[in-house]
C-alpha positions as CSV (number, residue, x, y, z in Angstrom):
1,X,-20.6,-3.0,-11.9
2,X,-21.9,-5.8,-14.2
3,X,-22.0,-9.5,-13.4
4,X,-20.4,-12.0,-15.8
5,X,-21.6,-15.5,-16.1
6,X,-19.7,-18.3,-17.8
7,X,-21.5,-19.3,-21.0
8,X,-19.0,-22.0,-21.7
9,X,-15.5,-23.1,-22.3
10,X,-14.7,-24.3,-25.8
11,X,-11.9,-25.5,-28.0
12,X,-11.5,-22.9,-30.7
13,X,-12.4,-25.4,-33.4
14,X,-15.6,-26.3,-31.5
15,X,-16.6,-22.7,-30.8
16,X,-20.3,-21.9,-31.6
17,X,-20.4,-19.7,-34.7
18,X,-22.2,-16.9,-32.9
19,X,-19.1,-16.3,-30.8
20,X,-16.6,-16.3,-33.7
21,X,-16.5,-12.6,-34.3
22,X,-16.0,-11.8,-30.6
23,X,-13.1,-14.3,-30.4
24,X,-11.5,-13.0,-33.5
25,X,-11.7,-9.4,-32.2
26,X,-10.2,-10.3,-28.9
27,X,-7.4,-12.3,-30.6
28,X,-6.6,-9.3,-32.9
29,X,-6.5,-6.9,-29.9
30,X,-4.1,-9.2,-28.1
31,X,-2.1,-9.9,-31.3
32,X,-2.6,-13.7,-30.8
33,X,-3.1,-16.3,-33.4
34,X,-5.5,-19.1,-32.4
35,X,-5.0,-22.8,-32.9
36,X,-7.8,-25.3,-33.1
37,X,-7.0,-26.7,-29.7
38,X,-6.8,-23.4,-27.8
39,X,-9.3,-23.0,-25.0
40,X,-11.7,-20.1,-25.1
41,X,-14.1,-19.1,-22.3
42,X,-17.1,-17.0,-23.2
43,X,-18.7,-14.9,-20.5
44,X,-22.2,-13.4,-20.8
45,X,-22.5,-10.0,-19.3
46,X,-25.8,-10.1,-17.5
47,X,-28.2,-7.3,-18.3
48,X,-26.6,-6.6,-21.6
49,X,-26.2,-8.4,-24.9
50,X,-22.4,-8.2,-24.5
51,X,-20.0,-11.1,-24.1
52,X,-16.4,-11.1,-22.8
53,X,-13.9,-13.5,-24.3
54,X,-11.1,-15.1,-22.3
55,X,-8.3,-16.7,-24.3
56,X,-7.4,-19.1,-21.5
57,X,-3.9,-20.0,-22.7
58,X,-2.9,-16.4,-22.0
59,X,-3.5,-16.3,-18.3
60,X,-1.1,-17.6,-15.6
61,X,-3.6,-17.4,-12.7
62,X,-7.1,-16.3,-11.9
63,X,-6.0,-12.9,-10.6
64,X,-5.2,-11.8,-14.2
65,X,-8.8,-12.6,-15.2
66,X,-10.2,-10.8,-12.2
67,X,-8.2,-7.7,-13.1
68,X,-9.2,-7.8,-16.7
69,X,-12.9,-8.0,-15.7
70,X,-12.5,-5.1,-13.2
71,X,-11.2,-3.0,-16.0
72,X,-14.3,-3.8,-18.0
73,X,-16.5,-2.9,-14.9
74,X,-17.6,-6.6,-14.4
75,X,-17.1,-9.4,-12.0
76,X,-17.8,-13.1,-12.2
77,X,-20.6,-14.7,-10.4
78,X,-19.5,-17.2,-7.7
79,X,-20.2,-20.4,-9.7
80,X,-18.5,-19.2,-12.8
81,X,-15.4,-18.2,-10.7
82,X,-15.3,-21.7,-9.2
83,X,-15.4,-23.3,-12.6
84,X,-12.7,-21.0,-14.1
85,X,-10.4,-21.4,-11.0
86,X,-10.7,-25.1,-11.3
87,X,-10.0,-25.0,-15.0
88,X,-6.8,-22.9,-14.6
């Protein structure tokens, strides 16, 4: 199982350019359109060059995020989990 670490939480309009393709891909898979003020969390998957995108407006609670990460064979490190739980 991989460990995910929070790289940052951004408004879509303020998203660093390097994450744009990942966010667009995630939005297309989930059939979501993004607004400039939508919140996006970027998780770095430690030990890989992969990132995992969370479109935060689509989650009702942290358990949904936890389940999504389990399906991707990843789990959040403790500090990242605390930040996201506080954010939701």
